[in-house]
C-alpha positions as CSV (number, residue, x, y, z in Angstrom):
1,X,-203.8,87.3,138.3
2,X,-204.8,89.0,135.1
3,X,-201.4,90.8,135.0
4,X,-199.7,87.4,134.4
5,X,-202.0,86.5,131.6
6,X,-201.4,89.9,130.1
7,X,-197.7,89.0,129.4
8,X,-198.5,85.7,127.9
9,X,-199.4,83.6,130.9
10,X,-197.0,80.9,132.1
11,X,-195.1,81.1,128.8
12,X,-194.3,84.7,129.3
13,X,-193.3,84.1,132.9
14,X,-191.0,81.3,131.7
15,X,-189.4,83.7,129.2
16,X,-188.8,86.3,131.9
17,X,-187.2,83.6,134.1
18,X,-185.1,82.4,131.3
19,X,-183.9,85.9,130.5
20,X,-183.1,86.5,134.2
21,X,-181.1,83.3,134.3
22,X,-179.2,84.4,131.2
23,X,-178.3,87.7,132.9
24,X,-177.1,85.9,136.0
25,X,-175.0,83.5,133.9
26,X,-173.4,86.4,132.0
27,X,-172.8,88.2,135.2
28,X,-171.0,85.1,136.7
29,X,-169.0,84.8,133.5
30,X,-168.0,88.5,133.7
31,X,-167.0,87.9,137.4
32,X,-164.8,85.0,136.3
33,X,-163.1,87.1,133.6
34,X,-162.6,90.0,136.1
35,X,-161.1,87.6,138.7
36,X,-158.6,86.4,136.0
37,X,-157.8,89.9,134.8
38,X,-155.9,91.3,137.8
39,X,-153.1,88.8,137.2
40,X,-152.3,90.6,133.9
41,X,-152.8,94.1,135.3
42,X,-150.0,95.9,137.2
43,X,-150.8,96.2,140.9
44,X,-149.9,99.0,143.2
45,X,-149.4,98.3,146.9
46,X,-151.4,100.7,149.0
47,X,-150.4,99.4,152.3
48,X,-149.4,96.2,154.0
49,X,-151.5,93.4,155.2
50,X,-155.2,93.5,155.8
51,X,-155.7,97.3,155.6
52,X,-154.1,97.4,152.1
53,X,-156.1,94.4,150.9
54,X,-159.3,96.0,152.2
55,X,-158.6,99.3,150.6
56,X,-157.8,97.6,147.2
57,X,-161.1,95.7,147.4
58,X,-163.1,98.8,148.2
59,X,-161.4,100.7,145.4
60,X,-162.4,97.9,143.0
61,X,-166.0,98.0,144.1
62,X,-166.0,101.8,143.7
63,X,-164.6,101.5,140.2
64,X,-167.2,98.9,139.3
65,X,-170.0,101.2,140.5
66,X,-168.6,104.2,138.7
67,X,-168.3,102.2,135.4
68,X,-172.0,101.0,135.8
69,X,-173.1,104.6,136.5
70,X,-171.2,105.9,133.5
71,X,-172.7,103.2,131.2
72,X,-176.2,104.0,132.5
73,X,-175.7,107.7,131.9
74,X,-174.4,107.0,128.4
75,X,-177.4,104.8,127.7
76,X,-179.8,107.5,128.9
77,X,-178.1,110.0,126.6
78,X,-178.4,107.6,123.7
79,X,-174.6,107.1,123.3
80,X,-174.7,103.4,124.4
81,X,-177.1,101.2,122.5
82,X,-176.2,97.8,124.0
83,X,-178.7,97.5,126.8
84,X,-177.3,94.1,127.8
85,X,-173.9,95.6,128.4
86,X,-175.5,98.3,130.6
87,X,-177.6,95.7,132.6
88,X,-174.6,93.5,133.1
89,X,-172.5,96.4,134.4
90,X,-175.3,97.3,136.8
91,X,-175.7,93.7,137.9
92,X,-171.9,93.4,138.5
93,X,-171.9,96.6,140.6
94,X,-174.8,95.3,142.6
95,X,-173.1,92.0,143.3
96,X,-169.9,93.7,144.2
97,X,-171.8,96.0,146.6
98,X,-173.7,93.1,148.2
99,X,-170.4,91.2,148.7
100,X,-168.9,94.3,150.3
101,X,-171.9,94.4,152.7
102,X,-171.4,90.8,153.6
103,X,-167.7,91.3,154.3
104,X,-168.6,94.3,156.5
105,X,-171.2,92.3,158.4
106,X,-168.7,89.5,159.0
107,X,-166.0,91.9,160.2
108,X,-168.5,93.6,162.5
109,X,-169.6,90.2,163.9
110,X,-166.0,89.1,164.5
111,X,-165.2,92.4,166.2
112,X,-168.3,92.0,168.5
113,X,-167.2,88.4,169.3
114,X,-163.7,89.6,170.2
115,X,-165.1,92.4,172.4
116,X,-167.3,89.8,174.3
117,X,-164.3,87.6,175.1
118,X,-163.1,87.6,178.7
119,X,-159.4,88.1,179.3
């Protein structure tokens, strides 16, 4: 465990954990702000019912990932200097993707349950 002592021992580990928690807190705050924002933005209907809602959600995830990718590329080119902004965008994209996977898994599970039902 000499690697841990190289970063300052338990104190360094606590600092890393504290920084991780700050990133998570900021990501949660950004998600709350994002959830409140669509009420002020004009919305376009892209279909009716479930299919339209699913398409809108997937488009939102795609836009979040593109934004994170653009910010990462700008940081690599030296155009963006706020590393926290880049990390938060990447974290938000990761959370959005993970949520999409969870929805997909639930939908697949529901479909399989329906297919197993006897008529």
